[in-house]
C-alpha positions, 0 to 999 in steps of 0.5 A, a space after each residue: 399082128 402085121 408081119 415084114 420080111 426083107 433078105 434074111 430078116 423078119 419083122 413082125 408085131 403083136 400086143 407088146 411091140 416088134 420083134 426083128 428076127 434074122 433066119 439066117 443066124 437064127 438070132 433075135 436081133 431085138 425088140 421095140 415097144 409099142 409106144 406108150 399111151 398108143 392105142 391096143 393092136 386090137 384098135 389100131 393095127 401095127 403096120 411094117 415096112 421095109 424101105 430098104 434091107 436096113 431101114 424099118 418103117 413102123 407105124 402104130 395107132 397116131 406114132 411112127 418109129 423108124 429102125 435102123 438095122 446096124 452091125 457091129 464088127 467082129 472082134 477077138 472070136 466074138 462075130 459081127 452082131 446086127 443091132 437095132 437104133 430108133 433113127 426117128 420117132 414122132 407122133 401124128 395127128 391121125 391113125 397110121 393106116 399104112 407105110 410106103 416110101 415116097 422115093 426121090 422127090 
């Protein structure tokens, strides 16, 4: 599987999907399923890339997901909590061989 670090966040993949964990708070933030219908990890590796401190690019077989880490504010005795929202998801006509940001065009 793939592994990618950004600050206190670590993302890693296995055969079933991607997990994101915060090592500072020692809490699992989320699990993102491998796209249905995508090739297994032994046939098409998962690729992970942190574009920023809160934006994770996930490439798996011929699918791309973009995950945004967000934070719910603290309230009455409940500390702030991070969560993930998939802000984009698309299918390609080719296998994803890697991911990198394009920067300002």
